[in-house]
C-alpha positions as CSV (number, residue, x, y, z in Angstrom):
1,M,-10.3,-9.3,-5.1
2,S,-11.7,-6.4,-3.8
3,W,-9.5,-3.1,-3.2
4,V,-8.5,-2.3,0.5
5,R,-7.1,1.1,1.4
6,V,-4.3,0.3,4.0
7,A,-2.2,3.7,4.1
8,D,-1.5,7.3,3.4
9,E,1.1,7.9,0.8
10,T,3.0,10.0,3.6
11,E,2.7,7.1,5.9
12,I,5.3,4.9,3.5
13,F,8.7,5.6,3.6
14,E,11.2,3.5,1.0
15,G,13.6,1.2,2.9
16,Y,11.5,0.5,5.7
17,G,8.2,-1.6,5.9
18,F,5.0,-1.0,6.9
19,A,2.5,-3.5,8.4
20,A,-1.3,-3.0,7.8
21,T,-4.1,-5.0,8.0
22,A,-6.4,-6.5,5.3
23,G,-9.7,-7.9,6.7
24,I,-8.4,-10.8,8.7
25,R,-4.8,-10.6,6.5
26,H,-1.8,-9.3,7.6
27,I,0.0,-7.7,4.6
28,A,3.5,-5.6,4.3
29,I,3.9,-2.9,2.4
30,F,7.1,-1.1,0.4
31,K,8.0,1.6,-1.2
32,A,10.9,1.1,-3.7
33,E,11.9,3.8,-6.6
34,D,8.7,5.5,-6.0
35,S,6.4,2.5,-6.6
36,F,4.6,0.5,-3.6
37,Y,4.3,-3.4,-3.4
38,A,2.0,-5.1,-1.2
39,C,2.7,-9.0,0.1
40,D,1.9,-11.2,3.2
41,G,3.1,-9.6,5.9
42,I,3.8,-12.9,8.1
43,C,7.1,-15.1,7.0
44,T,6.0,-18.1,5.7
45,H,9.2,-19.8,7.5
46,A,7.7,-18.5,11.1
47,H,5.3,-16.3,12.1
48,A,7.4,-13.4,12.1
49,F,6.0,-10.3,10.8
50,L,8.2,-8.9,7.9
51,A,7.2,-5.5,7.9
52,E,10.1,-5.4,11.0
53,G,12.5,-6.7,8.9
54,Y,15.3,-4.9,7.4
55,V,14.9,-3.6,4.0
56,E,17.6,-3.3,1.7
57,G,16.8,-2.7,-2.1
58,D,13.9,-5.3,-2.8
59,E,14.3,-7.4,-0.2
60,V,13.1,-7.5,3.3
61,E,14.8,-9.8,5.7
62,C,13.1,-11.6,7.9
63,P,13.5,-10.1,12.2
64,M,12.9,-13.4,13.7
65,H,15.3,-15.9,11.0
66,L,17.1,-14.1,9.0
67,G,15.7,-15.3,5.7
68,R,15.1,-12.8,2.9
69,F,12.3,-12.3,0.5
70,N,11.7,-10.1,-2.6
71,F,9.0,-7.9,-2.2
72,R,8.3,-6.9,-5.5
73,T,7.7,-10.9,-6.7
74,G,7.4,-12.5,-3.2
75,K,10.2,-14.8,-4.2
76,A,12.1,-16.8,-1.0
77,V,15.2,-15.8,-1.8
78,C,17.4,-16.9,1.3
79,A,17.1,-19.8,3.8
80,P,16.0,-20.8,5.9
81,A,12.8,-18.8,4.1
82,R,11.5,-21.2,1.1
83,V,7.9,-21.5,1.0
84,D,7.1,-17.8,-1.6
85,L,5.0,-14.7,-0.3
86,N,1.5,-13.5,-2.0
87,T,1.4,-10.3,-3.2
88,F,-1.0,-7.9,-4.2
89,P,-1.2,-5.2,-6.7
90,V,-1.2,-2.0,-5.5
91,E,-2.5,1.6,-6.1
92,V,-2.3,5.2,-5.5
93,R,-5.4,6.9,-5.4
94,D,-5.9,11.0,-4.3
95,G,-3.1,10.1,-1.8
96,G,-4.7,6.8,-0.3
97,V,-2.6,3.1,-0.8
98,F,-4.9,0.6,-1.8
99,V,-4.2,-3.1,-2.0
100,D,-6.4,-5.6,-4.1
101,I,-7.5,-8.4,-1.5
102,P,-8.4,-11.6,-2.5
103,V,-11.8,-11.8,-1.0
């Protein structure tokens, strides 16, 4: 695993996704209740960017096929999404958001 700085803390807003890349991996970052969460940025059902999806509570809805995922756990919670997302540890250091990505 390797910690990668993906954003400034002030760039990520509650209720919206934030798209980032770490190496070749697309990551979606979400903020809920003043905590940050990171998961795969591509829907497991079809190639759609989850950071562009509708966010409600701790779920993000795929903008292409309306499947939903819990971004805290990665769990697919609504069809057609059936395969869970990978999630990654997040830390905030000196105003930067860092994600621990497998290398």
